PDB file as gemmi writes it, atoms N, CA and C in Angstrom:
CRYST1    1.000    1.000    1.000  90.00  90.00  90.00 P 1                      
ATOM      1  N   UNK A   1       6.006   6.180  -6.616  1.00  0.00           N  
ATOM      2  CA  UNK A   1       4.773   6.421  -7.349  1.00  0.00           C  
ATOM      3  C   UNK A   1       5.036   7.557  -8.339  1.00  0.00           C  
ATOM      4  N   UNK A   2       4.759   7.344  -9.620  1.00  0.00           N  
ATOM      5  CA  UNK A   2       4.987   8.398 -10.617  1.00  0.00           C  
ATOM      6  C   UNK A   2       4.097   9.614 -10.358  1.00  0.00           C  
ATOM      7  N   UNK A   3       4.664  10.773 -10.509  1.00  0.00           N  
ATOM      8  CA  UNK A   3       3.919  12.010 -10.258  1.00  0.00           C  
ATOM      9  C   UNK A   3       3.161  12.456 -11.501  1.00  0.00           C  
ATOM     10  N   UNK A   4       2.074  13.182 -11.262  1.00  0.00           N  
ATOM     11  CA  UNK A   4       1.388  13.896 -12.322  1.00  0.00           C  
ATOM     12  C   UNK A   4       0.363  13.132 -13.127  1.00  0.00           C  
ATOM     13  N   UNK A   5      -0.011  11.937 -12.727  1.00  0.00           N  
ATOM     14  CA  UNK A   5      -1.027  11.189 -13.473  1.00  0.00           C  
ATOM     15  C   UNK A   5      -2.415  11.749 -13.172  1.00  0.00           C  
ATOM     16  N   UNK A   6      -3.351  11.476 -14.063  1.00  0.00           N  
ATOM     17  CA  UNK A   6      -4.738  11.892 -13.850  1.00  0.00           C  
ATOM     18  C   UNK A   6      -5.469  10.951 -12.903  1.00  0.00           C  
ATOM     19  N   UNK A   7      -5.039   9.677 -12.907  1.00  0.00           N  
ATOM     20  CA  UNK A   7      -5.721   8.674 -12.105  1.00  0.00           C  
ATOM     21  C   UNK A   7      -4.694   7.695 -11.546  1.00  0.00           C  
ATOM     22  N   UNK A   8      -4.935   7.284 -10.321  1.00  0.00           N  
ATOM     23  CA  UNK A   8      -4.120   6.259  -9.672  1.00  0.00           C  
ATOM     24  C   UNK A   8      -5.054   5.110  -9.330  1.00  0.00           C  
ATOM     25  N   UNK A   9      -4.694   3.909  -9.747  1.00  0.00           N  
ATOM     26  CA  UNK A   9      -5.570   2.749  -9.646  1.00  0.00           C  
ATOM     27  C   UNK A   9      -4.884   1.651  -8.839  1.00  0.00           C  
ATOM     28  N   UNK A  10      -5.519   1.259  -7.745  1.00  0.00           N  
ATOM     29  CA  UNK A  10      -5.026   0.168  -6.903  1.00  0.00           C  
ATOM     30  C   UNK A  10      -6.135  -0.871  -6.795  1.00  0.00           C  
ATOM     31  N   UNK A  11      -5.910  -2.033  -7.366  1.00  0.00           N  
ATOM     32  CA  UNK A  11      -6.918  -3.087  -7.346  1.00  0.00           C  
ATOM     33  C   UNK A  11      -6.464  -4.186  -6.391  1.00  0.00           C  
ATOM     34  N   UNK A  12      -7.258  -4.411  -5.359  1.00  0.00           N  
ATOM     35  CA  UNK A  12      -7.010  -5.452  -4.361  1.00  0.00           C  
ATOM     36  C   UNK A  12      -5.584  -5.371  -3.812  1.00  0.00           C  
ATOM     37  N   UNK A  13      -5.194  -4.163  -3.468  1.00  0.00           N  
ATOM     38  CA  UNK A  13      -3.870  -3.923  -2.893  1.00  0.00           C  
ATOM     39  C   UNK A  13      -3.974  -3.713  -1.390  1.00  0.00           C  
ATOM     40  N   UNK A  14      -4.845  -2.807  -0.960  1.00  0.00           N  
ATOM     41  CA  UNK A  14      -4.863  -2.417   0.449  1.00  0.00           C  
ATOM     42  C   UNK A  14      -5.287  -3.548   1.375  1.00  0.00           C  
ATOM     43  N   UNK A  15      -6.057  -4.498   0.882  1.00  0.00           N  
ATOM     44  CA  UNK A  15      -6.486  -5.590   1.767  1.00  0.00           C  
ATOM     45  C   UNK A  15      -5.318  -6.496   2.161  1.00  0.00           C  
ATOM     46  N   UNK A  16      -4.181  -6.336   1.489  1.00  0.00           N  
ATOM     47  CA  UNK A  16      -2.987  -7.116   1.825  1.00  0.00           C  
ATOM     48  C   UNK A  16      -2.189  -6.522   2.985  1.00  0.00           C  
ATOM     49  N   UNK A  17      -2.579  -5.339   3.458  1.00  0.00           N  
ATOM     50  CA  UNK A  17      -1.726  -4.598   4.384  1.00  0.00           C  
ATOM     51  C   UNK A  17      -2.482  -4.152   5.627  1.00  0.00           C  
ATOM     52  N   UNK A  18      -1.729  -3.940   6.705  1.00  0.00           N  
ATOM     53  CA  UNK A  18      -2.314  -3.383   7.927  1.00  0.00           C  
ATOM     54  C   UNK A  18      -2.549  -1.885   7.721  1.00  0.00           C  
ATOM     55  N   UNK A  19      -3.200  -1.247   8.678  1.00  0.00           N  
ATOM     56  CA  UNK A  19      -3.549   0.169   8.523  1.00  0.00           C  
ATOM     57  C   UNK A  19      -2.319   1.055   8.350  1.00  0.00           C  
ATOM     58  N   UNK A  20      -1.270   0.799   9.115  1.00  0.00           N  
ATOM     59  CA  UNK A  20      -0.056   1.619   9.030  1.00  0.00           C  
ATOM     60  C   UNK A  20       0.549   1.558   7.625  1.00  0.00           C  
ATOM     61  N   UNK A  21       0.635   0.361   7.065  1.00  0.00           N  
ATOM     62  CA  UNK A  21       1.173   0.224   5.712  1.00  0.00           C  
ATOM     63  C   UNK A  21       0.228   0.818   4.671  1.00  0.00           C  
ATOM     64  N   UNK A  22      -1.075   0.670   4.881  1.00  0.00           N  
ATOM     65  CA  UNK A  22      -2.043   1.295   3.969  1.00  0.00           C  
ATOM     66  C   UNK A  22      -1.867   2.809   3.960  1.00  0.00           C  
ATOM     67  N   UNK A  23      -1.665   3.389   5.125  1.00  0.00           N  
ATOM     68  CA  UNK A  23      -1.450   4.835   5.192  1.00  0.00           C  
ATOM     69  C   UNK A  23      -0.181   5.230   4.449  1.00  0.00           C  
ATOM     70  N   UNK A  24       0.853   4.436   4.562  1.00  0.00           N  
ATOM     71  CA  UNK A  24       2.095   4.726   3.842  1.00  0.00           C  
ATOM     72  C   UNK A  24       1.854   4.680   2.321  1.00  0.00           C  
ATOM     73  N   UNK A  25       1.125   3.682   1.861  1.00  0.00           N  
ATOM     74  CA  UNK A  25       0.807   3.553   0.435  1.00  0.00           C  
ATOM     75  C   UNK A  25      -0.045   4.730  -0.032  1.00  0.00           C  
ATOM     76  N   UNK A  26      -1.098   5.034   0.722  1.00  0.00           N  
ATOM     77  CA  UNK A  26      -1.994   6.126   0.335  1.00  0.00           C  
ATOM     78  C   UNK A  26      -1.288   7.479   0.364  1.00  0.00           C  
ATOM     79  N   UNK A  27      -0.443   7.704   1.358  1.00  0.00           N  
ATOM     80  CA  UNK A  27       0.284   8.980   1.432  1.00  0.00           C  
ATOM     81  C   UNK A  27       1.272   9.125   0.279  1.00  0.00           C  
ATOM     82  N   UNK A  28       1.866   8.019  -0.151  1.00  0.00           N  
ATOM     83  CA  UNK A  28       2.770   8.070  -1.309  1.00  0.00           C  
ATOM     84  C   UNK A  28       1.986   8.426  -2.570  1.00  0.00           C  
ATOM     85  N   UNK A  29       0.805   7.858  -2.715  1.00  0.00           N  
ATOM     86  CA  UNK A  29      -0.049   8.218  -3.857  1.00  0.00           C  
ATOM     87  C   UNK A  29      -0.437   9.688  -3.778  1.00  0.00           C  
ATOM     88  N   UNK A  30      -0.856  10.121  -2.593  1.00  0.00           N  
ATOM     89  CA  UNK A  30      -1.298  11.518  -2.425  1.00  0.00           C  
ATOM     90  C   UNK A  30      -0.170  12.489  -2.747  1.00  0.00           C  
ATOM     91  N   UNK A  31       1.053  12.180  -2.331  1.00  0.00           N  
ATOM     92  CA  UNK A  31       2.194  13.065  -2.585  1.00  0.00           C  
ATOM     93  C   UNK A  31       2.481  13.189  -4.082  1.00  0.00           C  
ATOM     94  N   UNK A  32       2.166  12.154  -4.844  1.00  0.00           N  
ATOM     95  CA  UNK A  32       2.435  12.163  -6.283  1.00  0.00           C  
ATOM     96  C   UNK A  32       1.320  12.823  -7.089  1.00  0.00           C  
ATOM     97  N   UNK A  33       0.154  12.979  -6.488  1.00  0.00           N  
ATOM     98  CA  UNK A  33      -1.031  13.432  -7.221  1.00  0.00           C  
ATOM     99  C   UNK A  33      -1.107  14.942  -7.351  1.00  0.00           C  
ATOM    100  N   UNK A  34      -1.595  15.365  -8.506  1.00  0.00           N  
ATOM    101  CA  UNK A  34      -1.933  16.761  -8.697  1.00  0.00           C  
ATOM    102  C   UNK A  34      -3.302  17.051  -8.105  1.00  0.00           C  
ATOM    103  N   UNK A  35      -3.709  18.307  -8.106  1.00  0.00           N  
ATOM    104  CA  UNK A  35      -4.967  18.680  -7.449  1.00  0.00           C  
ATOM    105  C   UNK A  35      -6.222  18.109  -8.107  1.00  0.00           C  
ATOM    106  N   UNK A  36      -6.145  17.745  -9.382  1.00  0.00           N  
ATOM    107  CA  UNK A  36      -7.330  17.243 -10.079  1.00  0.00           C  
ATOM    108  C   UNK A  36      -7.297  15.740 -10.322  1.00  0.00           C  
ATOM    109  N   UNK A  37      -6.328  15.064  -9.757  1.00  0.00           N  
ATOM    110  CA  UNK A  37      -6.210  13.615  -9.946  1.00  0.00           C  
ATOM    111  C   UNK A  37      -7.248  12.887  -9.092  1.00  0.00           C  
ATOM    112  N   UNK A  38      -7.472  11.639  -9.424  1.00  0.00           N  
ATOM    113  CA  UNK A  38      -8.423  10.811  -8.690  1.00  0.00           C  
ATOM    114  C   UNK A  38      -7.747   9.487  -8.330  1.00  0.00           C  
ATOM    115  N   UNK A  39      -8.105   8.962  -7.177  1.00  0.00           N  
ATOM    116  CA  UNK A  39      -7.632   7.659  -6.733  1.00  0.00           C  
ATOM    117  C   UNK A  39      -8.800   6.690  -6.820  1.00  0.00           C  
ATOM    118  N   UNK A  40      -8.600   5.575  -7.515  1.00  0.00           N  
ATOM    119  CA  UNK A  40      -9.611   4.524  -7.590  1.00  0.00           C  
ATOM    120  C   UNK A  40      -9.048   3.263  -6.958  1.00  0.00           C  
ATOM    121  N   UNK A  41      -9.813   2.713  -6.037  1.00  0.00           N  
ATOM    122  CA  UNK A  41      -9.449   1.448  -5.410  1.00  0.00           C  
ATOM    123  C   UNK A  41     -10.464   0.396  -5.821  1.00  0.00           C  
ATOM    124  N   UNK A  42     -10.007  -0.795  -6.050  1.00  0.00           N  
ATOM    125  CA  UNK A  42     -10.884  -1.938  -6.244  1.00  0.00           C  
ATOM    126  C   UNK A  42     -10.724  -2.838  -5.038  1.00  0.00           C  
ATOM    127  N   UNK A  43     -11.663  -2.769  -4.124  1.00  0.00           N  
ATOM    128  CA  UNK A  43     -11.570  -3.531  -2.876  1.00  0.00           C  
ATOM    129  C   UNK A  43     -12.946  -4.061  -2.488  1.00  0.00           C  
ATOM    130  N   UNK A  44     -12.937  -5.122  -1.750  1.00  0.00           N  
ATOM    131  CA  UNK A  44     -14.179  -5.632  -1.183  1.00  0.00           C  
ATOM    132  C   UNK A  44     -14.552  -4.760   0.013  1.00  0.00           C  
ATOM    133  N   UNK A  45     -15.819  -4.424   0.127  1.00  0.00           N  
ATOM    134  CA  UNK A  45     -16.311  -3.606   1.236  1.00  0.00           C  
ATOM    135  C   UNK A  45     -17.109  -4.507   2.174  1.00  0.00           C  
ATOM    136  N   UNK A  46     -16.673  -4.571   3.420  1.00  0.00           N  
ATOM    137  CA  UNK A  46     -17.429  -5.340   4.409  1.00  0.00           C  
ATOM    138  C   UNK A  46     -18.583  -4.502   4.940  1.00  0.00           C  
ATOM    139  N   UNK A  47     -19.725  -5.122   5.106  1.00  0.00           N  
ATOM    140  CA  UNK A  47     -20.858  -4.461   5.735  1.00  0.00           C  
ATOM    141  C   UNK A  47     -20.609  -4.417   7.242  1.00  0.00           C  
ATOM    142  N   UNK A  48     -21.035  -3.352   7.920  1.00  0.00           N  
ATOM    143  CA  UNK A  48     -20.813  -3.277   9.368  1.00  0.00           C  
ATOM    144  C   UNK A  48     -21.479  -4.424  10.134  1.00  0.00           C  
ATOM    145  N   UNK A  49     -22.595  -4.903   9.617  1.00  0.00           N  
ATOM    146  CA  UNK A  49     -23.321  -6.001  10.256  1.00  0.00           C  
ATOM    147  C   UNK A  49     -23.111  -7.264   9.422  1.00  0.00           C  
ATOM    148  N   UNK A  50     -22.368  -8.244   9.943  1.00  0.00           N  
ATOM    149  CA  UNK A  50     -22.113  -9.461   9.165  1.00  0.00           C  
ATOM    150  C   UNK A  50     -23.380 -10.169   8.695  1.00  0.00           C  
ATOM    151  N   UNK A  51     -24.488  -9.995   9.400  1.00  0.00           N  
ATOM    152  CA  UNK A  51     -25.736 -10.639   8.997  1.00  0.00           C  
ATOM    153  C   UNK A  51     -26.271 -10.057   7.689  1.00  0.00           C  
ATOM    154  N   UNK A  52     -25.834  -8.852   7.326  1.00  0.00           N  
ATOM    155  CA  UNK A  52     -26.318  -8.207   6.103  1.00  0.00           C  
ATOM    156  C   UNK A  52     -25.321  -8.285   4.954  1.00  0.00           C  
ATOM    157  N   UNK A  53     -24.083  -8.635   5.245  1.00  0.00           N  
ATOM    158  CA  UNK A  53     -23.052  -8.670   4.216  1.00  0.00           C  
ATOM    159  C   UNK A  53     -22.915 -10.043   3.589  1.00  0.00           C  
ATOM    160  N   UNK A  54     -22.075 -10.103   2.564  1.00  0.00           N  
ATOM    161  CA  UNK A  54     -21.764 -11.381   1.931  1.00  0.00           C  
ATOM    162  C   UNK A  54     -20.895 -12.201   2.870  1.00  0.00           C  
ATOM    163  N   UNK A  55     -21.287 -13.428   3.092  1.00  0.00           N  
ATOM    164  CA  UNK A  55     -20.513 -14.296   3.986  1.00  0.00           C  
ATOM    165  C   UNK A  55     -19.090 -14.488   3.479  1.00  0.00           C  
ATOM    166  N   UNK A  56     -18.919 -14.531   2.167  1.00  0.00           N  
ATOM    167  CA  UNK A  56     -17.579 -14.749   1.619  1.00  0.00           C  
ATOM    168  C   UNK A  56     -16.631 -13.612   1.992  1.00  0.00           C  
ATOM    169  N   UNK A  57     -17.145 -12.406   2.131  1.00  0.00           N  
ATOM    170  CA  UNK A  57     -16.301 -11.279   2.522  1.00  0.00           C  
ATOM    171  C   UNK A  57     -15.668 -11.492   3.880  1.00  0.00           C  
ATOM    172  N   UNK A  58     -16.442 -12.010   4.810  1.00  0.00           N  
ATOM    173  CA  UNK A  58     -15.926 -12.249   6.155  1.00  0.00           C  
ATOM    174  C   UNK A  58     -14.994 -13.456   6.185  1.00  0.00           C  
ATOM    175  N   UNK A  59     -15.262 -14.445   5.336  1.00  0.00           N  
ATOM    176  CA  UNK A  59     -14.356 -15.589   5.237  1.00  0.00           C  
ATOM    177  C   UNK A  59     -13.006 -15.162   4.662  1.00  0.00           C  
ATOM    178  N   UNK A  60     -13.035 -14.307   3.645  1.00  0.00           N  
ATOM    179  CA  UNK A  60     -11.786 -13.797   3.070  1.00  0.00           C  
ATOM    180  C   UNK A  60     -11.050 -12.947   4.098  1.00  0.00           C  
ATOM    181  N   UNK A  61     -11.794 -12.174   4.877  1.00  0.00           N  
ATOM    182  CA  UNK A  61     -11.185 -11.363   5.931  1.00  0.00           C  
ATOM    183  C   UNK A  61     -10.420 -12.252   6.912  1.00  0.00           C  
ATOM    184  N   UNK A  62     -11.031 -13.335   7.340  1.00  0.00           N  
ATOM    185  CA  UNK A  62     -10.370 -14.253   8.270  1.00  0.00           C  
ATOM    186  C   UNK A  62      -9.161 -14.915   7.611  1.00  0.00           C  
ATOM    187  N   UNK A  63      -9.292 -15.267   6.341  1.00  0.00           N  
ATOM    188  CA  UNK A  63      -8.180 -15.878   5.619  1.00  0.00           C  
ATOM    189  C   UNK A  63      -7.006 -14.906   5.515  1.00  0.00           C  
ATOM    190  N   UNK A  64      -7.285 -13.646   5.215  1.00  0.00           N  
ATOM    191  CA  UNK A  64      -6.222 -12.645   5.100  1.00  0.00           C  
ATOM    192  C   UNK A  64      -5.492 -12.481   6.431  1.00  0.00           C  
ATOM    193  N   UNK A  65      -6.245 -12.446   7.526  1.00  0.00           N  
ATOM    194  CA  UNK A  65      -5.616 -12.315   8.841  1.00  0.00           C  
ATOM    195  C   UNK A  65      -4.771 -13.539   9.173  1.00  0.00           C  
ATOM    196  N   UNK A  66      -5.280 -14.727   8.841  1.00  0.00           N  
ATOM    197  CA  UNK A  66      -4.543 -15.956   9.146  1.00  0.00           C  
ATOM    198  C   UNK A  66      -3.267 -16.072   8.314  1.00  0.00           C  
ATOM    199  N   UNK A  67      -3.336 -15.672   7.057  1.00  0.00           N  
ATOM    200  CA  UNK A  67      -2.193 -15.837   6.164  1.00  0.00           C  
ATOM    201  C   UNK A  67      -1.152 -14.735   6.310  1.00  0.00           C  
ATOM    202  N   UNK A  68      -1.610 -13.504   6.542  1.00  0.00           N  
ATOM    203  CA  UNK A  68      -0.698 -12.364   6.478  1.00  0.00           C  
ATOM    204  C   UNK A  68      -0.635 -11.553   7.766  1.00  0.00           C  
ATOM    205  N   UNK A  69      -1.224 -12.033   8.829  1.00  0.00           N  
ATOM    206  CA  UNK A  69      -1.154 -11.313  10.097  1.00  0.00           C  
ATOM    207  C   UNK A  69      -2.179 -10.207  10.205  1.00  0.00           C  
ATOM    208  N   UNK A  70      -1.811  -9.001   9.821  1.00  0.00           N  
ATOM    209  CA  UNK A  70      -2.696  -7.852  10.004  1.00  0.00           C  
ATOM    210  C   UNK A  70      -3.441  -7.451   8.738  1.00  0.00           C  
ATOM    211  N   UNK A  71      -3.288  -8.203   7.659  1.00  0.00           N  
ATOM    212  CA  UNK A  71      -4.020  -7.904   6.426  1.00  0.00           C  
ATOM    213  C   UNK A  71      -5.500  -8.176   6.656  1.00  0.00           C  
ATOM    214  N   UNK A  72      -6.358  -7.393   5.974  1.00  0.00           N  
ATOM    215  CA  UNK A  72      -7.791  -7.595   6.206  1.00  0.00           C  
ATOM    216  C   UNK A  72      -8.639  -6.828   5.215  1.00  0.00           C  
ATOM    217  N   UNK A  73      -9.877  -7.246   5.132  1.00  0.00           N  
ATOM    218  CA  UNK A  73     -10.887  -6.510   4.384  1.00  0.00           C  
ATOM    219  C   UNK A  73     -11.383  -5.385   5.295  1.00  0.00           C  
ATOM    220  N   UNK A  74     -11.980  -4.352   4.698  1.00  0.00           N  
ATOM    221  CA  UNK A  74     -12.406  -3.194   5.490  1.00  0.00           C  
ATOM    222  C   UNK A  74     -13.821  -2.762   5.121  1.00  0.00           C  
ATOM    223  N   UNK A  75     -14.436  -2.062   6.060  1.00  0.00           N  
ATOM    224  CA  UNK A  75     -15.759  -1.473   5.825  1.00  0.00           C  
ATOM    225  C   UNK A  75     -15.583  -0.099   5.173  1.00  0.00           C  
ATOM    226  N   UNK A  76     -16.670   0.451   4.696  1.00  0.00           N  
ATOM    227  CA  UNK A  76     -16.620   1.798   4.117  1.00  0.00           C  
ATOM    228  C   UNK A  76     -16.143   2.811   5.157  1.00  0.00           C  
ATOM    229  N   UNK A  77     -16.601   2.669   6.389  1.00  0.00           N  
ATOM    230  CA  UNK A  77     -16.172   3.584   7.456  1.00  0.00           C  
ATOM    231  C   UNK A  77     -14.668   3.487   7.692  1.00  0.00           C  
ATOM    232  N   UNK A  78     -14.120   2.287   7.596  1.00  0.00           N  
ATOM    233  CA  UNK A  78     -12.673   2.131   7.779  1.00  0.00           C  
ATOM    234  C   UNK A  78     -11.897   2.783   6.633  1.00  0.00           C  
ATOM    235  N   UNK A  79     -12.430   2.707   5.413  1.00  0.00           N  
ATOM    236  CA  UNK A  79     -11.790   3.413   4.299  1.00  0.00           C  
ATOM    237  C   UNK A  79     -11.875   4.924   4.510  1.00  0.00           C  
ATOM    238  N   UNK A  80     -13.015   5.414   5.003  1.00  0.00           N  
ATOM    239  CA  UNK A  80     -13.135   6.842   5.335  1.00  0.00           C  
ATOM    240  C   UNK A  80     -12.006   7.253   6.277  1.00  0.00           C  
ATOM    241  N   UNK A  81     -11.779   6.454   7.307  1.00  0.00           N  
ATOM    242  CA  UNK A  81     -10.742   6.762   8.285  1.00  0.00           C  
ATOM    243  C   UNK A  81      -9.347   6.778   7.682  1.00  0.00           C  
ATOM    244  N   UNK A  82      -9.033   5.778   6.854  1.00  0.00           N  
ATOM    245  CA  UNK A  82      -7.726   5.752   6.194  1.00  0.00           C  
ATOM    246  C   UNK A  82      -7.551   6.968   5.287  1.00  0.00           C  
ATOM    247  N   UNK A  83      -8.595   7.309   4.548  1.00  0.00           N  
ATOM    248  CA  UNK A  83      -8.510   8.459   3.648  1.00  0.00           C  
ATOM    249  C   UNK A  83      -8.320   9.753   4.432  1.00  0.00           C  
ATOM    250  N   UNK A  84      -9.042   9.914   5.517  1.00  0.00           N  
ATOM    251  CA  UNK A  84      -8.929  11.140   6.315  1.00  0.00           C  
ATOM    252  C   UNK A  84      -7.509  11.333   6.840  1.00  0.00           C  
ATOM    253  N   UNK A  85      -6.835  10.242   7.151  1.00  0.00           N  
ATOM    254  CA  UNK A  85      -5.473  10.322   7.692  1.00  0.00           C  
ATOM    255  C   UNK A  85      -4.398  10.414   6.612  1.00  0.00           C  
ATOM    256  N   UNK A  86      -4.796  10.285   5.354  1.00  0.00           N  
ATOM    257  CA  UNK A  86      -3.797  10.277   4.284  1.00  0.00           C  
ATOM    258  C   UNK A  86      -4.026  11.354   3.225  1.00  0.00           C  
ATOM    259  N   UNK A  87      -4.921  12.294   3.506  1.00  0.00           N  
ATOM    260  CA  UNK A  87      -5.095  13.426   2.597  1.00  0.00           C  
ATOM    261  C   UNK A  87      -6.115  13.235   1.495  1.00  0.00           C  
ATOM    262  N   UNK A  88      -7.071  12.342   1.715  1.00  0.00           N  
ATOM    263  CA  UNK A  88      -8.124  12.086   0.731  1.00  0.00           C  
ATOM    264  C   UNK A  88      -9.495  12.244   1.369  1.00  0.00           C  
ATOM    265  N   UNK A  89     -10.484  12.400   0.502  1.00  0.00           N  
ATOM    266  CA  UNK A  89     -11.869  12.280   0.934  1.00  0.00           C  
ATOM    267  C   UNK A  89     -12.545  11.250   0.044  1.00  0.00           C  
ATOM    268  N   UNK A  90     -13.347  10.401   0.657  1.00  0.00           N  
ATOM    269  CA  UNK A  90     -14.062   9.384  -0.095  1.00  0.00           C  
ATOM    270  C   UNK A  90     -15.205  10.060  -0.839  1.00  0.00           C  
ATOM    271  N   UNK A  91     -15.199   9.941  -2.151  1.00  0.00           N  
ATOM    272  CA  UNK A  91     -16.245  10.573  -2.957  1.00  0.00           C  
ATOM    273  C   UNK A  91     -17.436   9.651  -3.133  1.00  0.00           C  
ATOM    274  N   UNK A  92     -17.160   8.389  -3.499  1.00  0.00           N  
ATOM    275  CA  UNK A  92     -18.267   7.449  -3.680  1.00  0.00           C  
ATOM    276  C   UNK A  92     -17.742   6.025  -3.741  1.00  0.00           C  
ATOM    277  N   UNK A  93     -18.653   5.098  -3.508  1.00  0.00           N  
ATOM    278  CA  UNK A  93     -18.388   3.668  -3.638  1.00  0.00           C  
ATOM    279  C   UNK A  93     -19.352   3.141  -4.690  1.00  0.00           C  
ATOM    280  N   UNK A  94     -18.803   2.489  -5.701  1.00  0.00           N  
ATOM    281  CA  UNK A  94     -19.616   1.958  -6.790  1.00  0.00           C  
ATOM    282  C   UNK A  94     -19.591   0.434  -6.708  1.00  0.00           C  
ATOM    283  N   UNK A  95     -20.708  -0.179  -6.323  1.00  0.00           N  
ATOM    284  CA  UNK A  95     -20.755  -1.644  -6.297  1.00  0.00           C  
ATOM    285  C   UNK A  95     -20.647  -2.202  -7.716  1.00  0.00           C  
ATOM    286  N   UNK A  96     -20.117  -3.391  -7.829  1.00  0.00           N  
ATOM    287  CA  UNK A  96     -20.042  -4.079  -9.115  1.00  0.00           C  
ATOM    288  C   UNK A  96     -20.723  -5.434  -8.976  1.00  0.00           C  
ATOM    289  N   UNK A  97     -20.802  -6.172 -10.062  1.00  0.00           N  
ATOM    290  CA  UNK A  97     -21.397  -7.509 -10.015  1.00  0.00           C  
ATOM    291  C   UNK A  97     -20.502  -8.489  -9.262  1.00  0.00           C  
ATOM    292  N   UNK A  98     -19.244  -8.144  -9.096  1.00  0.00           N  
ATOM    293  CA  UNK A  98     -18.301  -8.991  -8.359  1.00  0.00           C  
ATOM    294  C   UNK A  98     -18.269  -8.557  -6.895  1.00  0.00           C  
ATOM    295  N   UNK A  99     -17.548  -9.262  -6.047  1.00  0.00           N  
ATOM    296  CA  UNK A  99     -17.420  -8.825  -4.648  1.00  0.00           C  
ATOM    297  C   UNK A  99     -16.630  -7.524  -4.490  1.00  0.00           C  
ATOM    298  N   UNK A 100     -15.912  -7.120  -5.523  1.00  0.00           N  
ATOM    299  CA  UNK A 100     -15.078  -5.919  -5.461  1.00  0.00           C  
ATOM    300  C   UNK A 100     -15.897  -4.688  -5.840  1.00  0.00           C  
ATOM    301  N   UNK A 101     -15.805  -3.650  -5.027  1.00  0.00           N  
ATOM    302  CA  UNK A 101     -16.419  -2.353  -5.332  1.00  0.00           C  
ATOM    303  C   UNK A 101     -15.328  -1.393  -5.780  1.00  0.00           C  
ATOM    304  N   UNK A 102     -15.715  -0.387  -6.531  1.00  0.00           N  
ATOM    305  CA  UNK A 102     -14.793   0.673  -6.920  1.00  0.00           C  
ATOM    306  C   UNK A 102     -14.984   1.819  -5.932  1.00  0.00           C  
ATOM    307  N   UNK A 103     -13.900   2.198  -5.295  1.00  0.00           N  
ATOM    308  CA  UNK A 103     -13.920   3.266  -4.295  1.00  0.00           C  
ATOM    309  C   UNK A 103     -13.195   4.461  -4.901  1.00  0.00           C  
ATOM    310  N   UNK A 104     -13.889   5.570  -5.010  1.00  0.00           N  
ATOM    311  CA  UNK A 104     -13.306   6.777  -5.594  1.00  0.00           C  
ATOM    312  C   UNK A 104     -12.966   7.762  -4.484  1.00  0.00           C  
ATOM    313  N   UNK A 105     -11.723   8.221  -4.488  1.00  0.00           N  
ATOM    314  CA  UNK A 105     -11.273   9.192  -3.492  1.00  0.00           C  
ATOM    315  C   UNK A 105     -10.585  10.349  -4.200  1.00  0.00           C  
ATOM    316  N   UNK A 106     -10.766  11.529  -3.641  1.00  0.00           N  
ATOM    317  CA  UNK A 106     -10.171  12.738  -4.195  1.00  0.00           C  
ATOM    318  C   UNK A 106      -9.198  13.332  -3.189  1.00  0.00           C  
ATOM    319  N   UNK A 107      -8.143  13.981  -3.691  1.00  0.00           N  
ATOM    320  CA  UNK A 107      -7.214  14.622  -2.764  1.00  0.00           C  
ATOM    321  C   UNK A 107      -7.878  15.795  -2.057  1.00  0.00           C  
ATOM    322  N   UNK A 108      -7.583  15.924  -0.786  1.00  0.00           N  
ATOM    323  CA  UNK A 108      -8.058  17.069  -0.015  1.00  0.00           C  
ATOM    324  C   UNK A 108      -7.069  18.199  -0.255  1.00  0.00           C  
ATOM    325  N   UNK A 109      -7.591  19.357  -0.575  1.00  0.00           N  
ATOM    326  CA  UNK A 109      -6.732  20.510  -0.843  1.00  0.00           C  
ATOM    327  C   UNK A 109      -6.534  21.300   0.438  1.00  0.00           C  
ATOM    328  N   UNK A 110      -5.299  21.624   0.719  1.00  0.00           N  
ATOM    329  CA  UNK A 110      -4.989  22.420   1.905  1.00  0.00           C  
ATOM    330  C   UNK A 110      -5.543  23.825   1.724  1.00  0.00           C  
ATOM    331  N   UNK A 111      -6.137  24.339   2.775  1.00  0.00           N  
ATOM    332  CA  UNK A 111      -6.640  25.708   2.735  1.00  0.00           C  
ATOM    333  C   UNK A 111      -5.805  26.548   3.685  1.00  0.00           C  
ATOM    334  N   UNK A 112      -5.526  27.741   3.266  1.00  0.00           N  
ATOM    335  CA  UNK A 112      -4.645  28.581   4.044  1.00  0.00           C  
ATOM    336  C   UNK A 112      -5.355  29.494   4.906  1.00  0.00           C  
TER     337      UNK A 112                                                      
END                                                                             
């Protein structure tokens, strides 16, 4: 991952990977980022309650698991967890007209 960019953009990348691989990807981005950089993800967000979410999101989730093993769609809480373990904090989720939302994360700064 190139160092020193203002923004790192991953569109429909993390849903292809299990949590361990997602953490590896996110940690590589975090290591390359400066303190004022931002990470933007374009991913589908699953609602915690399938009755309230888009049915297609859950169908894609099942398809990802069937095709790639541990690949899957994630909820906002699951993204929070991945970010917490990889040096980010989730700033906001911006819904779009498509099934993909923009997830903005900022690097967590170490305090001494």
